C-alpha positions as CSV (number, residue, x, y, z in Angstrom):
1,X,1.6,53.6,41.9
2,X,4.5,55.0,39.0
3,X,3.7,54.6,35.7
4,X,7.4,52.2,35.3
5,X,5.6,50.5,38.6
6,X,2.2,49.4,35.8
7,X,4.7,47.8,33.3
8,X,5.5,44.4,35.1
9,X,2.3,44.1,35.9
10,X,0.4,44.5,32.5
11,X,3.1,42.5,31.6
12,X,1.5,39.2,34.4
13,X,-1.9,40.9,34.0
14,X,-1.8,39.7,29.9
15,X,0.2,36.6,29.9
16,X,-1.7,35.1,33.6
17,X,-5.0,35.6,30.6
18,X,-2.8,34.6,27.7
19,X,-2.5,30.5,29.4
20,X,-6.5,31.2,31.1
21,X,-7.7,31.1,27.5
22,X,-4.9,28.5,27.0
23,X,-6.4,25.8,29.7
24,X,-9.7,26.4,29.0
25,X,-9.8,26.6,25.9
26,X,-7.9,23.7,24.6
27,X,-9.5,22.8,21.5
28,X,-8.2,25.3,20.2
29,X,-5.5,24.1,17.6
30,X,-2.8,26.8,18.4
31,X,-2.8,25.0,21.8
32,X,-2.5,21.4,21.8
33,X,0.1,19.5,22.4
34,X,2.0,22.7,24.2
35,X,1.4,21.9,27.6
36,X,-0.8,24.6,28.8
37,X,-1.8,23.4,31.8
38,X,2.0,22.7,33.3
39,X,2.9,26.3,31.5
40,X,0.1,28.1,33.9
41,X,1.6,26.2,37.1
42,X,5.2,27.2,36.6
43,X,5.0,30.7,34.3
44,X,1.9,33.0,36.4
45,X,4.4,32.0,39.6
46,X,7.8,32.2,37.8
47,X,6.9,35.5,36.9
48,X,6.7,36.6,40.4
49,X,9.8,35.1,41.3
50,X,12.2,37.4,41.0
51,X,10.4,40.2,42.0
52,X,9.8,38.6,45.7
53,X,13.4,37.8,46.0
54,X,14.3,41.6,45.0
55,X,11.9,42.5,47.8
56,X,12.8,40.4,50.1
57,X,16.7,41.0,49.8
58,X,16.7,44.9,49.8
59,X,14.0,44.9,52.7
60,X,14.7,47.4,54.5
61,X,16.9,48.8,52.4
62,X,16.4,53.0,50.2
63,X,16.3,51.5,47.3
64,X,15.0,52.4,43.9
65,X,12.4,49.6,42.5
66,X,13.6,48.8,39.3
67,X,10.6,48.0,37.7
68,X,11.2,48.0,33.8
69,X,14.4,45.5,35.0
70,X,10.8,43.2,36.6
71,X,9.2,44.0,33.2
72,X,12.1,42.5,31.6
73,X,12.3,39.4,33.4
74,X,9.1,38.7,33.0
75,X,8.5,39.9,29.3
76,X,9.8,37.0,27.5
77,X,6.6,35.4,29.2
78,X,4.4,37.9,27.1
79,X,5.8,36.5,24.3
80,X,5.9,33.1,24.3
81,X,2.8,32.7,25.0
82,X,1.2,35.6,23.1
83,X,3.7,33.9,20.1
84,X,1.3,30.4,20.5
85,X,-1.4,32.3,21.1
86,X,-1.4,34.1,17.7
87,X,-0.4,30.5,16.2
88,X,2.9,32.3,15.2
89,X,5.1,29.1,16.2
90,X,3.3,26.3,14.1
91,X,3.0,29.4,10.5
92,X,6.1,31.6,10.6
93,X,8.8,29.5,10.1
94,X,11.9,31.5,11.8
95,X,9.5,32.6,14.5
96,X,10.3,29.9,16.9
97,X,14.2,31.2,16.2
98,X,13.4,35.0,16.4
99,X,11.5,33.9,19.6
100,X,14.8,32.2,21.1
101,X,16.8,35.5,20.8
102,X,14.5,37.9,21.8
103,X,13.3,35.7,25.0
104,X,16.4,35.8,25.8
105,X,18.0,39.0,24.9
106,X,15.0,41.0,27.2
107,X,15.8,38.2,30.0
108,X,19.0,38.7,30.4
109,X,18.5,42.2,30.0
110,X,16.1,42.0,33.4
111,X,18.6,39.8,34.8
112,X,21.5,42.4,34.1
113,X,20.1,45.4,35.1
114,X,19.1,43.7,38.6
115,X,22.8,41.9,39.3
116,X,24.9,44.5,37.7
117,X,24.4,47.8,39.2
118,X,27.8,47.7,41.3
119,X,30.2,46.1,38.4
120,X,32.5,48.7,36.0
121,X,33.9,46.7,33.8
122,X,32.6,45.3,30.8
123,X,34.0,42.3,30.2
124,X,32.7,41.5,33.3
125,X,28.8,42.7,33.1
126,X,29.5,41.0,29.3
127,X,30.7,37.7,30.5
128,X,28.1,38.1,33.2
129,X,25.3,38.2,31.8
130,X,26.1,36.3,28.9
131,X,27.5,33.2,30.8
132,X,23.9,33.0,33.4
133,X,22.4,33.3,30.0
134,X,23.3,30.6,29.2
135,X,23.3,28.3,31.8
136,X,19.4,29.3,32.1
137,X,19.3,28.7,28.5
138,X,21.0,25.6,29.4
139,X,18.4,24.7,31.8
140,X,15.3,26.0,29.4
141,X,16.6,23.4,26.7
142,X,16.2,20.7,29.0
143,X,13.2,21.3,30.7
144,X,12.1,21.5,27.3
145,X,13.7,18.5,26.1
146,X,11.5,16.6,29.3
147,X,8.5,17.7,28.1
148,X,8.3,17.6,24.9
149,X,11.0,15.9,23.5
150,X,10.9,12.7,26.1
151,X,7.0,12.5,26.1
152,X,6.8,12.5,22.1
153,X,4.9,15.8,21.4
154,X,7.1,17.3,19.4
155,X,8.4,16.1,16.1
156,X,11.0,18.5,15.2
157,X,13.9,16.8,14.9
158,X,15.2,17.2,18.2
159,X,19.0,17.5,18.6
160,X,19.6,19.9,15.5
161,X,16.3,22.2,17.6
162,X,17.7,22.0,20.7
163,X,21.7,22.4,20.0
164,X,20.4,25.9,17.0
165,X,17.8,26.8,20.5
166,X,20.9,27.5,22.5
167,X,23.3,28.9,20.2
168,X,21.0,31.6,19.6
169,X,19.6,31.7,23.5
170,X,23.4,32.9,24.3
171,X,23.6,35.4,21.1
172,X,20.8,37.2,22.6
173,X,22.1,37.1,26.0
174,X,25.5,37.5,24.7
175,X,23.8,41.1,23.2
176,X,21.9,41.6,26.1
177,X,25.1,41.9,28.4
178,X,26.5,44.8,26.0
179,X,23.5,46.4,25.9
180,X,23.1,46.4,30.0
181,X,26.9,47.7,29.9
182,X,26.3,50.2,27.9
183,X,23.2,51.3,29.9
184,X,26.0,51.3,33.3
185,X,27.7,53.8,31.0
186,X,25.0,55.7,30.4
187,X,23.5,55.8,33.5
188,X,26.4,57.0,35.7
189,X,27.3,59.7,33.2
190,X,29.5,57.9,31.5
191,X,28.3,58.6,27.6
192,X,27.4,56.6,25.3
193,X,31.4,56.0,24.3
C-alpha cells in the first residue's frame, strides 16, 4: 500500500475510534446531547460512500486511485468529531464558525478534485464546486435542524445559526472551487498564474 493510500484509512480509523469512544463513554460532558450514536451510524459508513462509488464507477478502467481526494472528503468528519472530543465547540466561541468554513473547504476540495478532472474553464470548476457545496450545506443544515433543533436539544438561536452556517459553508465551498481550479491548472503544466 502506498503512502497516499494510508491517508483515507487513517482518517477513517481516527474518526471511527473517537465515535466509538463517545458512544461507549456518553457520560463525558462534551458528548452529551450531540447524537453520537447517530453520528457513529452515519459517519463511519458514510465516509466510505465516495471511495466505494469511485471504485464502482471506475471498475476495469486504468486510473490512478485518488487517495488524497478521498482523504479530503473524509477529513470533515474527523475535524467535527475531534472538535467535539476536545470540547472545542463548547469552550472556544468561534470554533463552530471556523469548523463550517474548514469542513466545507475540505469536503468540497476532495469532491472537486474527483469531479473536475476533465474541466478546464475556471468559472465552470469554481461554480460547480461552490454550487455542490451550497447544495450539500443546505442538506446538512436540514439534517442538523431535524436532529438538534426540531427535537429541542440545541439552545442556540436556530434561524440565525443556520443562516450563518450556510453562509460559512458556501464560503468554504467557493474557496475550495478556486483552489481546485488552481491545482488542476498547475497539475496540467499551466503554471500558477
